[in-house]
C-alpha positions in Angstrom: 113.0 120.6 121.3 116.2 122.7 121.4 117.6 125.2 119.0 121.2 126.2 118.3 121.4 129.4 116.3 125.3 129.3 115.7 124.4 126.1 113.6 120.9 126.8 112.8 120.0 123.3 113.6 117.3 121.8 116.1 117.5 119.0 118.5 114.4 117.1 119.5 113.9 114.3 122.3 110.9 112.8 123.8 110.6 112.0 127.5 108.0 109.5 128.9 105.5 110.7 131.6 103.7 107.3 131.7 104.9 103.6 131.4 108.1 105.0 132.9 110.4 102.0 133.4 108.5 99.6 131.0 110.1 98.9 127.7 107.8 100.5 125.1 108.0 101.6 121.5 109.0 105.3 121.0 109.7 107.3 117.9 111.0 110.8 117.6 111.9 113.0 114.4 112.9 116.2 113.3 112.7 117.1 109.5 114.2 120.5 108.2 116.4 121.2 105.7 116.7 117.5 104.1 113.0 117.3 103.8 112.7 113.6 104.8 113.1 111.7 108.4 116.2 109.5 107.8 118.4 107.7 109.9 120.2 110.9 111.2 117.2 112.8 112.2 114.7 110.0 113.1 115.1 107.4 115.8 112.6 104.5 117.0 112.6 101.6 119.2 112.2 100.4 122.6 112.7 102.6 125.6 112.3 102.5 129.7 112.6 106.4 130.0 113.8 108.6 126.9 114.3 108.8 123.2 116.5 111.1 121.4 118.7 113.2 120.2 117.2 113.8 116.8 119.4 116.4 115.1 118.4 118.6 111.8 119.3 121.5 110.3 116.7 124.2 109.9 115.0 125.4 106.9 114.3 129.2 106.4 110.4 130.4 106.2 109.3 134.2 106.2 112.9 135.0 107.8 113.0 132.3 110.4 114.6 129.0 111.0 112.0 126.1 111.1 111.8 122.2 111.8 109.0 119.6 111.9 109.0 117.7 115.2 107.3 114.4 115.6 107.3 112.1 118.7 105.0 109.1 119.5 105.0 106.3 122.4 103.0 103.3 122.0 101.6 101.7 125.3 102.1 98.1 126.6 98.9 97.3 124.4 100.6 98.7 121.3 98.2 101.8 121.1 100.0 104.6 119.7 99.9 108.4 121.1 101.7 111.3 119.2 102.9 114.3 121.4 100.1 116.9 122.2 100.6 119.5 119.4 101.2 117.1 116.7 99.1 117.6 113.6 96.7 114.4 113.5 97.0 114.2 109.7 100.9 113.9 109.8 102.1 113.6 113.2 104.1 116.6 113.2 104.3 120.0 114.9 105.8 122.7 112.8 108.3 125.2 114.8 110.1 128.1 114.0 112.3 130.5 115.6 
């Protein structure tokens, strides 16, 4: 995840550490000011190595710029794995700077 303070926006991406070079389903999303994961800030599909970028303008919370970030990968058998800090109930992590 990267943050651009001049545009108050986040850019998210996912890079594989397992099943590299094997086309598996991946998903990455950033949810900020828009409040939803839509075509502009959510990407899905088969990938060999990485997926992104997913861009979104931040929302302000307690004087900080915040975004929700989510990423998942499916293994070759179809089991889904979410990024390690994801809230299991929603699949996203709140990040603020």
